[in-house]
N, C-alpha and C positions, 0 to 999 in steps of 0.2 A: 378635501384638501384643495385650498384656493390659492391664488398668486395675487390677491388684492393688495396686500402690503409689501410684495417683493418690487412690483413693476415701477413704482413712483421712484424708488431709489437709483434705478439704472438709468431713468429717462428723464430728459429735462424740458418740460413742455408741457402743453396741454392734453390732458388725458383724452379730450375727445378724439384726438388723433390716432388713438391706440386701437389696433385691429388684431383679432384674433386670428391666427394663420392657420394653425393645424392642431390636432390633438389625437393621442394614441395611448395604447397600453400594450403591455406584452407579459404574459404570465411567466413567473419565474420557474424553470425547469423543475419538476418534481412536486411543486407546490398544489395543494388542493385549492380549488376555488373559494372565494368568500362566500360565507352563507349567512342567514339571517341569524342574528344573535352575536356574532363574532364581535370581539372587542379589538379594534384596530387602531394603530397610531400610524402617522406618516412623517416623511421628511422630505424636503425638497431643496434644490440648489439649482442656482443659474450656471449652466454649462457654456453658454455662447453669448456673446454680445458683439455685434459685428455692424459695421457702418456700409450701407450699400448706397447706391446712387440717389434713390428716392426715400430713404428713412434707415431707421435702425433696427435690425431683427435681434431678438433675443429668444434663446432655447432654455426651458427649465426642465429638469428631469427629477423625479422624485420615486419614493418606493412606499408602498403601503404595507406595513406590518402586522403580524398575527402572531403574538406570544413571542414577541421580539425576533421574528424571523419574516424575511421578505416574502410577500406572495404576489405582488404585482408591480410592475415598473411602469410609471406614466410619464409621458413625454408631451409636452405642448410648447407652441412657439407663436410669439406675438410679433407684430409689426408696428413701429410708431413712425407715421409719416412725417416728412421733413427733411431738412438738410444738415448733414452732422458731420464734423471733422475732427472730434474728439478722439483721434485713433489710440491715444494713450490709455483710453479707458477700455478698449476693445479687446476681445480674447475668445479663444476656442479652446475649449476641454474635451478631447474624445477619446474613446477606446477605437484605436485603429482596428482595421478589418482584419481577422486573423488570416494569417497566410501560411501555406505550405510550400517549402523549398527542398528540391532534391539535388543533392551535390552529386552531379554525374561521373565527374573525374576529380584527380588530385589537383588539377588547376582551378577547379571550382572551389575545393577546399582552401587552397591557398588564398585565392581572391577574398572569400570571407574572413579568414583570418587575419588578413591584413586591414581590415576595417577596425579602427579605432573604437568605434561603438560596441564591437563584439567582444564581450568579456568571458572567456571560459572559466568555469568553476575549478577550483582545486578538488572539490568533493566528486566531480565528475569521473574521477580516474578511472580506467577500464571501460568507459564509453567514449572511446576517442571517435573523431570524424573519421569517415571512410567513404569511398567512391560508393554513390547510390544511397548514401545516408539521407533519411527522410528527417526534416525539422519542421517545427511548428513555431511561429512566431505570433504571440500574443502581447501587443503593445499598448500603452496609452500615451498620449502626446498632450502638451500644454503650448499653446501658440500664442505669442502676444504681437499685436501688430503695430506697424509704424506707418503704413498706408493700407490701401485696399489690397495691394499685391505683395506688399513687401513686410516681412516679419521683423520685429525688433527682438525677439527673444523665442526659442524652441527648444523644448526640453521633450525627450522620448526615452521612456523606460519599460522594461518589460521582461519576459521570461522567454527563453528558448528550449524548447523540449525536442528530444531526439527518440525516434521510434528505434527499440532494440529488438532482438531476435522473439521475444515472447509477444511482441506487437504492442507492448506498452510504451508510454512515452516518460522519459525521465529528464529531470532538470538539468542541461549540460552547460547552460552559459546564460549570461544576462545582457540585455542591451541596455547602454547608457550613454546618451547622446544629448548634448547641450551646445547651442551656438547663440550668439548675438545675432546682429542684423543679417538676414538671409533671404532669398528668393524661394527656398523650398526646403524640403525634408530629405535628406540623403539616405536615410534609414528606409524611409517608405517608398521612396523612388527606387532604391535597389532591389525591394521585395516586389515591386509591381513588374519590374523588368524580369526577374529570374524566378520568381515564386507564382504560386496560384492560389487563388484565394479559396478559403475553405467551405465557407457557409454561403456560397452563391445561390441564388435563386435559379430554375430554369423555367423558361418560358416557351409556350408550345409555338412551334413555326406558322400554325394557322391562325393564331390569335385567340383560340380557345372556343369555348361555346357558352351559352346562356344556362343558367341554373335555375332560372325562374320557371314557376308552374304554368302551364298552357290551359287556357279557358278563363272562365270567370268566376270559378269557385274561390280562387285566392286572388288576392290583389295587393300590389306595393304601393299604392297610392294611399296617402295621408295628407292633412293640411296643417300649416303651421298655426300657432294658438293667436286668436285675436289679439290677446294682451299678453305682455312678457311680465307682467307684474309677480305672477305666482313664481315663475322660474327664477326671476331675479332675487325674489326672498330667499327661496330654498337654496340657491347656490352663493348666496352672498356677492354676487356680481351686480353692483348696483350702478354700474357706468349708466349715465343718463341717455346715451344714445339707444338704449334698448327700451326705455319706458317712457321717455319724455319727447314728443313729437317737435318742440321748440329746440331742444338740444340737438336733436337729431338734423334738424333744418339747418342750425348754425354750424353743424359739421358738414354741410352740403351733402346729406345723404336724402335718399328719395322718401325716407320714412323711417320709424323705429325699426331696427334690424333685430330679427330673431337671434338669440344666443346661438354661437355655433356648436356649443356643447348640446343644446336641445336638438338641433340637426343632427349631430353626430349620433346621438344616442337613438332617435328616432329611425336613422338610417340603419344602424347596428341591429335593431331588432329583426330586421329583414333577414341580415346575415345569418343570425342566429336560428330563425325559422326556415329559410330555404336552402342556404348553402351548409348549415349544420344540423338539418333535419329535426329541429326543435331540441337539440341538445346544446344549450350555451356554453357548457363546460368544454366543449370542442373548439370554441373560438380562442386560439392561443395567443393571437397576435391581431391588432386592429390599429390602423394608422390612416387618417384621411385629413385632406388639406381642404380648407374653405375658400373655393375659387369664385363664388359669387354671393350676393347679397340675398338673404331670404326676408321677406316682408310678412306682416301679419296676414293671416287667412291664405298665404300662398297654397297652392296645389304642388304637392312634391311626390314625383314617382322615381322609385329606386330600381336600378337595373344592377344585377350581378351576373358576372361571367368567370368561370374557371379558366384562367389562363396561364396556369404554370404549377410548379410544385418546389418545394422547399422541405428538406428532411423528412420526406414523406406525407407532408402536409399540402393540402390543396391552397393555392395562391387564387383567392377571389377578388378580382377587380371591382370595386364598388363605385358607382355612379348615381347621382340624384340630380334629377332635372326639375325645373318649375313648369308652371302652365305654359309658359312662353318656348319652352324648349331649350332654355339656357341651363348650362350645368352650374350646380351652386356647390356641388361637393365631390370630391373623388378620392379614392385610396385603395390600399390594398388589406385584405384580411388573410391571416393564415389560420386555416380549419383542420383539425387534426381528423383523421379517416377513423373508422372503426379499425381494431386491431387486426392487422394482417399478419399471417403466418406464411412461410416460405417453404415448400417441399422440393426436395431434390430427388429425381427418380431414380430408380436403379436400372438395370439392363433390360432391353426388351423393347424400348420405346424407339430405338434408333430407326432412322430411315435417310436414304440418299438426299443429299442437298440440305439437310436439315442445319439451320441457322446461317445459311447462305445468303439468304434475303437480308437479314439484319447485318450480316459481313457487309454487303454493299452499300448501305445506308448509315451505318453506324461506325465512326472513327475510334471510338472505344473498343466496340466489339472486334474491329478490323485488326486493331493494334495486338489485341490478346491472342487472336488466332494466328496472327503472323509472327509473333514471339514463339508461340508453341510450334508452330510448322519450322521455323528455322531451326530450332533445337532438335526436331526429330530428323530434318533432313542432316543436320551436321553429326549428330550422334548416330543415327540408324541409317541413313542413306533413302529415307522415304518420306513422302509428304503426306502428312495426315489431312491437309486441305483437299488435295487430289483424291484421297481415299473417300471422303465425304461427298465432295462434288460428283465424283464420275463412278464410284463403289467399282472399281475394276476387278475382273476375275483373277487377276494376277498381275504382280509387280516384281521386277528382278532389281537386286541390290548389287552393283559391280563393286569390286574391291581393288581397283588398280589405282596408281599414283600414291601419293602419300596421304591425301585425303580419305581414299578407299582403303589403304591399310590400317588407318586409324579407327575407321567404321568398324572394320573386321573385328579388329581388337576389342572393340566395345562389345561386340557381340559374345566374342569368347570369354568375356569377364563375366557374363551372366550365368548365375549357376542357381539350382534350387536344391532343397534338402528333401530326402525321402528315407524310409525306414524300410530295411529289407527284412527277410523272413524270421532271420534271427534277432531282430529288434535293435539292430545296429543304424544309427544315422549317418547317412553318406550324402554328400555334395555332388551333384551331377550337373553337366553343363546344359543349360536350357536350350540351346541350339548345338545339339551333338553334330549335326552335319557340316557345320562350320569349322574346318580344320585350318592349321596354319597357311597352307598354300590355296586355300579355296579362292577361286576368281569372283565367284557370284554366289548369290543365294536368291531363290525365287519364292515368293510368298503365293499361295494358291487357295482359293476357296470357291466352291461351286455356287454359292449364292452372292458372292461379290465379296470383297475383304472388308468391306463395312461390316458384314456379319460375322467376320473373324473376331472372336474375343479380345485378342490383342490390340485390335484397333477400334473394336466397338466402345470399349471402356474409355480410351482417352478421347475418342470423338464425344461421346456424351458427356464426359466431364467438361470439355472445352465448350460444348454447346452451352450448357448450364452457366458456367461461369461467365461465358460472353453475354448471355442473357442478363445475368444478374448484374454484371459491371456495366452495362448500358443503362439498366434502370438506377442504379447508384448514381451513375453520372448526370441522370436527369432529376435526380432528387426524389425518386419515387419511392425509396426505401425509408421506413419508419425506423428511428432510432430505438434500439434495444427490441427490435422485432423478433417473436419467436421463430424458430427454424428447425426443420427436421429433414434427415436424410434416410433414403431406404436403400439398403445395401450398398451398392456402388455410389449411390448419391450421399452417403456419409462423407466421402472425401470431397465431393462437391460443394456439400454444405459447409465442411470446416475450412474449406479454402476460400470459398467465396464470402463468406460472412465472417468467419473467424479469421481469415486471411493467415492460415497456419502455414501454407506452403505457396511458393510463387508458381506461376503457370509452367514453367519450366520443370520443375520437380513434379508438379502434379501430373503432368501429361507422360512422364516418365514412369511414374508409380502405376499409373493405368496401364501402360504397355507392358510393364514387367508383370503386374498383377494378372492381367488378362491372358498373357503367354504362359505363365505358371499354370493357371487353369487349363489351358490348351494341353499341356503336357501331361496334364494328371489324368487323362482318359486315353485309351488307344483310339487310333484313328486309322481309316483305309487309305487306300492310295489317292483319294480324292481329298482327305483331310476331313473326312465326315466322322463323327463319334455315333455312338449307339444311344445317347442320352439327349434329354431335352429337359423342357419346363412347359407348363401351361396354366393358365388362370382359369378358376373354375367359379360358377354363380350357383350355388346350390338353389337358390330362388328360382331359377329358370329350368330345373328339373321337376319341380312342383312345390305348392305350397307348404307341404309337411316336410320336404326334403331338407333336413337341417345339417347342421355341423356333424352330429352324431350319426347320422344316415351316411354322409359322405365319407367319415372315417371307417365305418363298417365296410362300406363297398370297396374303399383304397385297400384296407387290410385284407379283405377277402381275395381280392385280384393279385395282391402281393403273394398271398399263401398258395393260391392256386399256379400263378404263373412262375412261382420260384425265381423272383428277381427282385429289383430294386424298384419300389414306388412308395414315395412318402408326401405327406403333406408338409412342406417346408415353410409355408407363410400363412399365418392367421391373420389378415389384413383387417376385414370388416365381417363382424360375427354374421353367420348364415348368408353373407353375401360375396365376400370375395376371398379366395384361397388360392395359392400357388402350389401345384404338385409337381414334384421332380422325379425322374426314374428312366427306366429304359424305353425306347422308342415302341417296342413291342407291346409293353403294359400301358403306356399312355394311350396308344391307339386303341388298346382294350377297353380302357376305362372311358374314352370318349365314346365308343359303340355302346357299351352298357349303359351309360347315362342316357344315351339317345333312345335305347331301348325302354329304359324305365319311363322316360317322359311320354313316348308315343302310346304305351300300353296303360300309362296312368297308374303304376304301380305305387302303392303307399308304403315305402320301405319302412319310415318311422312306425307306422300303424303295426305293420307285421312283425316288427322287433318287439312291440310292446305286448301284443296278442298272442305270439306263437312262440313254441320253444326256439331258441337261437339255433339249434343243429337244424332246425326243419327250414328255418328262413336261409340258413347257409346252403342248405341242400338245394332249394329251390333258385337262389342266385347263382348259384355254381353252376346250375346248365345254362344261365344266360351268360356267364364268364366264359364257359367252355366254348361256347359258339363264336364269342367275341375273339378269343384267342386263337381260334382256327382261322377266322378272317385274317387277323393279323400275321399268322404264319404263311397264309396263302399269298398275302401281298409281299412279305419278305422274298418268298419263293419266286414270285413272278417277276418283280421289280429289282431284286437285289438289295433294296434299301427302303424302309418304311418312312413316308412323309406323312406326318400326323396332320389330319385336316381338322378345321373348325367345326365344332359340334353345336348341338342346341346350347349347351351351357358351359362349353370350353373353348378357350382360345390359345392356340399354340404360340409361345414366345420365341418368334423366329430370331435366330442370331445367337441364342443360348443353347449350347449343345454340352453343357455339364450339369452334373445333378446336384449342384452345391446349394444349399439353401441360403437365405439373406437373412440381414440383421437390420435394425432400425435404430437412428439417432434422433433424439429429440432434446431441444434446448429451449428455454424461455429466458 
């Protein structure tokens, strides 16, 4: 696709004054890259012609089509040196930057409705504007100029989409604006004042880092061709300033000028090699400006830096310098990363202070934590931020005054269902100790309230939501990225990526879920239960100790100990499992596995070579000894604290024997 027949029609003068200013492309979302053998077509149009102080600038956009479908958008700009006053022939046709607008109050709604250019659709009945509604504006404008700063005619049209409860966007209004002579565009100015750009790039505060390889093995140095004749023929760009030294001298140029497209392509190969790891298809966009002249046989060196992110893609700053250190090209490339999945963890990974470092340096994370904390304080009288920061052993909620009485009523409204011995379902209060005239309620936990399930769960979800929101605000998240949630992490994944629940709802769900789990098992006066979970790595017991051997040992301990002990998570075959059960049996399992490791007992071999009864008899003796140690610990200390073993890690903060589930989405 060339512009050789387009430009003479829009400029009036000597083609020797024509300068190629920039060139770029952008892959159409979802389109496969072009490949050898493809039959393609192209269409292009001039989208902008404007007069500047030293010349006329024109921008041309086009698409390359394969099988009638667009594959890549190409943009190029030219500058024609001279003085021009034909403003009646100048114009700009652009797609305005997509904007998101949140209508916080009824006043905001009234202001928007008062705009003549805002045209609600009759078909949008049932999707009325409401406080906190989120709208997206996707507009295109056509400008005609009277002078450099005054428009003679402006038209802006487009669609307004509103996000509904399913998180989908529905078409609820159109924008239709037209004006004659004016100094601006009130539609665009309104959105800039009250809205937020949707597709902004995020640039690193420290300026980024070089992605060029170190050492002499790879080089980004090349040389421009001694003659531009071959490229002139293949590109159909026969402007004589590229090939004829007399014409170049007549145009006051220091010599024949290497085609900007050659310099662009030469530079892009280094983007594909170094920034895209030799995967050219990952370069999704590339746009460069020609800021200096390249002469025949110039030595050119390209430098690449990762300076920011956009929609999960790396923003690569591109610069090329000649042998004199003068910059001849600069621009930006968008490079797709390898597919990245996001996993949200379950309970057990909490620790005091988690997320507070990010809270202190990320406005996005801070706002999310503060919203959740405000909701918890107003609803239940307790600060989730205080619990995460300080992990206090106890906190008291007082029910005095109107606010206190409202908080007490919130507690008393919480119930859970249980089934009695006769099979009847009954609703019981989640906080039976809080009655109509209770003056206060005190939370206690010997390991700190962060380890109490009702606070562990909302705190973990907030930690993950805040981290993900911060990454999304910095454009680190790829579009359509796969995600997974493990147990509690399902809620975090659905809320963070699917945006199913607002943060106020998700923190309340976590609190209620955790509290229900707390009530599901008996507890002593210190709020301790007799249950827990622990992670196990069979490979650390022995090379032959597999899932089968672990299941055999767990089953044998459960049988001999006459209690609850189960493998509840099969995370990584022969590498990671989670076992839940009574503290007495978890302690026994830890010591049995320690003994098998220290004595190098090959359980799998014994199972395959000996009668099962014989293996169970020998293992039973080991189990009896471990059970006796657990009983001795219980009698001595009054409570069993399961310690870390050779292959076992207790999951602190989990004191219920419930198994987990897993959510996976692509």
